[in-house]
C-alpha positions in Angstrom: 130.0 121.6 39.9 126.3 121.6 39.1 125.4 120.7 35.6 123.8 123.4 33.5 120.2 122.6 32.6 120.6 120.2 29.7 118.3 120.2 26.7 117.3 116.7 25.7 118.7 115.6 22.4 115.2 115.3 20.9 114.4 118.9 21.8 117.7 120.1 20.4 117.1 118.3 17.1 113.6 119.8 16.8 114.9 123.3 17.6 117.6 122.9 15.0 115.2 121.8 12.3 112.8 124.6 13.2 115.6 127.2 13.0 116.8 125.8 9.6 113.2 126.1 8.3 113.2 129.7 9.6 116.4 130.5 7.8 115.4 128.8 4.6 112.1 130.6 4.5 113.7 133.9 5.7 111.2 134.1 8.5 111.2 137.2 10.7 110.7 135.0 13.7 112.6 132.0 15.2 111.3 129.2 13.0 108.7 126.6 12.1 107.7 123.2 13.6 105.6 120.4 12.4 102.4 119.6 14.4 104.1 116.5 15.9 107.2 118.5 16.8 105.0 121.1 18.5 103.2 118.5 20.6 106.5 117.0 21.6 107.9 120.3 22.7 104.7 121.2 24.6 104.6 117.8 26.3 108.2 118.1 27.5 107.3 121.6 28.9 109.9 123.4 26.9 107.4 125.4 24.8 103.8 126.7 25.2 101.0 126.3 22.6 99.1 129.4 21.5 96.0 128.7 19.3 95.2 131.9 17.4 92.0 130.7 15.7 88.7 132.3 16.4 86.4 131.4 19.3 83.9 130.0 16.7 86.6 127.7 15.3 87.5 126.4 18.8 83.8 125.7 19.5 82.9 124.2 16.1 86.1 122.5 14.9 87.9 121.6 18.1 90.5 122.6 20.7 94.0 121.5 21.6 94.2 120.5 25.2 96.4 122.8 27.2 96.8 125.5 24.5 96.3 129.1 25.4 93.5 130.5 23.1 93.8 134.1 21.9 92.1 135.0 18.6 94.4 136.8 16.1 91.5 137.8 13.8 87.8 138.0 14.7 85.0 136.1 13.0 83.0 136.8 10.8 84.8 139.6 9.0 88.3 138.4 10.0 89.4 141.9 11.2 92.5 142.0 13.4 91.8 141.5 17.1 92.8 144.9 18.6 93.4 143.1 21.9 95.6 140.4 20.6 99.0 141.7 21.7 97.8 142.9 25.1 96.3 139.5 25.7 99.5 137.7 24.8 101.5 140.1 27.0 99.3 139.2 29.9 99.8 135.5 29.5 103.3 135.1 28.1 106.8 136.5 28.9 108.9 137.8 26.0 111.3 135.0 26.8 108.7 132.2 26.5 109.1 129.7 23.6 105.7 130.1 21.9 104.3 127.7 19.3 101.5 129.3 17.3 98.6 127.4 15.7 95.8 128.3 13.4 93.6 126.5 10.8 96.2 126.4 8.0 99.4 128.1 9.3 98.6 131.4 7.7 97.2 133.4 10.6 99.7 131.8 13.0 102.5 133.0 10.6 101.1 136.6 10.7 100.7 136.4 14.5 104.3 135.2 14.9 105.4 138.2 12.9 103.5 140.5 15.2 104.9 138.9 18.3 108.5 138.9 17.0 108.1 142.6 16.2 106.9 143.2 19.8 110.0 141.6 21.2 109.0 137.9 21.6 112.3 136.3 20.6 111.2 132.6 20.4 108.1 132.4 18.3 107.5 129.3 16.1 104.7 128.8 13.5 103.1 125.3 13.5 103.2 124.2 9.9 100.0 122.7 8.4 97.8 124.2 11.1 95.0 122.5 12.9 93.0 121.4 9.8 95.8 121.4 7.2 96.1 122.2 3.6 93.3 121.9 1.1 93.1 119.0 -1.4 92.4 119.5 -5.1 88.7 119.0 -4.1 89.0 121.9 -1.6 88.8 119.7 1.5 91.2 120.0 4.4 92.2 116.3 4.5 95.9 116.3 3.5 97.7 117.0 6.7 97.4 119.1 9.9 97.1 118.6 13.6 93.9 116.6 13.5 94.9 114.4 10.6 98.1 113.5 12.4 95.9 112.3 15.2 97.4 114.6 17.8 95.3 115.4 20.9 92.2 117.5 20.4 88.7 117.7 21.7 85.3 119.3 20.9 
């Protein structure tokens, strides 16, 4: 008998933590992962990264290698991108495990809500975002993808 595709223990643990966070926060989508967990899942090929920041942020702040880039809101007035869902539908199946990233995990949370409502069953918000939370001085130097020294480039 052929073994069913086994999920590595590390992936299973990450997915369980993500689901627990989702239940604890009463999220309308599957769950939430830390930046490090997201990178692990992407590197293992069990999830795909979707960066929902603006094109200006990708150019000026940095990009995550291998991440799909579809802006959720448009700079400079941050109006919703009317083509967001259609662009996602062109690049992702509703069965894909999608890890959403933005600057501080707020837009990615909203984008995950939109995708879940559109039938994407496995959306996860990446906590902390690319730049992280603001310090008392208003600087984004507490946490986040970049501060955790995960791969990124200009």
